[in-house]
Residue, then its C-alpha position, 0 to 999 in steps of 0.5 A: m220262232k221255233s229256234q228262238l223259243l228253244e234258245e229261250a228254253l235253253q237259257a232257262v236251264r240255268d235257273i234249274h239247280a237239281p241235276d235230275w231236273k236239269a237232265l230232264a230239261l236238256s233231253k226235252i230241248a234236245e228232242k225238239f232241236a233234233a229236227i233243226d240242228k242234229n249236232r246241237a241236239v246230240d251235244l245237249v243229250d251229252d250234257a243231260i247225261r253229264f248231269l244225270r251222273q250227278i244224281d245220288d239215288p240209283s233208282w231215280q237215276l235209272s228212271v231219269l236215264l230211261t227218259v233221256i234215252n227215249a228222247f235220244v232215240s229221235v236224235d240219234a238212234d244208234l247212240a241211244y242203242r249204245l246207251i241201252v246196252e249199257l243198262p244194268s239189267e236185261t229187263m231194263k234193256v228190254l223196257a228201254l228198247t220197247d219204249a223206243v220202238e213206238r217212236l222209231a216206228l214212225t220214221e225208221k221202221a226197219m231200225a224199230l224192228q231191229f230194236l224189237k227183235e233184240a228186245k224179244r231175244l233178251a226177254q226170252r233169256i231172262k232167268d227170273a220168271e217174274s222179270r221175264e214175263k214183264a219183259l215179254s209183255a212189253v215185247a208183245e205190246a210193242w209188236v202191235n206197231f208191226d203185226g197186231d195178230y202176231a202181237v196177240q199170239f205172242a201175248r197169249r203165250i205169256h204164262s202169268l195170268a195177270e201179265r197176259a191179261m194186262v197185255l191183252a187189255s193194252i193191245a185192245r186199247i191200241f186196237l180201239s182206233s182201228n178195229e173196235a170188234a177186235a178190241s172188244d173181243l180182246a178186252e172180254e178175253a182179258a176180263q175172263i182171265a181176270m176172273k181166274i186171278h187170285d191176287a186181289e191187287e192184280k185182279a183190280m189192275v186188270l179189271e181197271e184196264v179192261v174197263e178203260v177199253l170197254c167204257r168206249l164200246n159197251q158201258q153196261r158191260a164196263i159197269e158190270l166189271a167195275n163192280k167186280i173190282p175188290f177195292p172201293d177206291r179202285k172201283a171208284v176210279a173205274l166208274s169215273a172212267i166210264a163217266q168220262a166216256l159218257t160226258e158228251r152224250e149221256r150227261k145225267r148218267a155220267e153225273a150219277l156214276l160220278e156221285q156213286a164214285i164219290a160215295l165209294a171214295q169217301k168210305v176209303k179209310d186209307k187217306d192216300r188211296q182216298a185222295s188218289a181216287l178223289r183226284s181221279i174223280a175230280a178230273v172227270m167231274a171238271r168236264l161236267d162242272v168245273p166249280r163242283a170239281a174244284q170243290l171236290a178237290q178241296q175235300i182232299r186233306d193232304l195238301n200235295w194230293r189237293h194241289w195235284a187234283l187242282g192241276d188236273i182240273v186246270a188242264v181240263a178247264a183250259e180246254l173249256d174256259l181259259s179265264i176260269a182255268l187261270q183263276l183256278a191255277e192262281k189258287i194252287e199254292d205249290l209253285e211247281e204244281r201251279s207252274s205245271a198248270l200254267a204250262d197246260i193253259a199256255l198250250a191250250m191258249a196257243r190254239v186261239d192266241r199264240e202270242g198270248a200263250i208265249h207271253l204266259a209261258r215266259r212268265i211261268p215261275d218254275a224253270f222246268y215247266r217254263i221249258q216244257a211249255l216253250c218246247e211244246l209251243s216251238e212244235q206248234d210254230p206255224 
């Protein structure tokens, strides 16, 4: 069945006309084919690169290339490395190498370490200070796969306060699953650094990351830090993250935080920032009250943001009630977003009705999301 679903996915590529989405779809299929037919997978990645070269926008082309390379790592790490060394900047090479490390570390730890050491070497010789700090942050975070203590030491040597705080908070998030005490200490260290950051956007970014960690460990401290975020929309998002951590055990408190977040978001004058905040809040609200979440999404004036919010709600609803999720998905007017929502439903449905899930996936109207669903369902093949 796995091979059959992947063949169906491959046939669906013919229905995609844009070269960027064709390249992304082929790289996804190649990644799944790697376990059953490596030669076929390599050929598919070659095809993806051929379509990638047809993308006109250089920055988007580079973004797609990084995604293709990341898929290629599971197919042929040596060839992926050759693609990485041809990237146009040292920073991009470092980011691509560190992205690959996490995936490689699961199966080819020695090669993953080689990738990481090369990333460290490249990062340290970048001349532009801002780019170098960004690259070193990526190296520090990736080193957690091998040595958490060294990763923390490496992160503490980063000069930029914002980059240092962000990577410490990121490492803290990784530690959550294995060492909560260390995660808490690192998050607090990042919070203390954040208080020294003068740039409001950078401070908000760090505090949001810290709140994401502490909301699982110390909700009161997370709320204190969320209230120090200097922008109401970002504060609203942080409060909704805390509410999400409380949904299962303190429903009333979670609801109160969400109402506070909504009130903050509704005061935001910039329509895009307001819509982004309401989208985040609605996704959390769906865990408590799907109809209320859908109602909140309908308050978003911009149609694209509204559809994205409804898609997020469907993804949550699919874990709770498939029939409600399907009803909501059909209300999404945008074909691509509706297709994305149906793909989420198909994956959730597979846990209880595999044949129904496959049937739904085959009916997804947008070919790219149909391919995504078929590929993921192939992984769940019993």
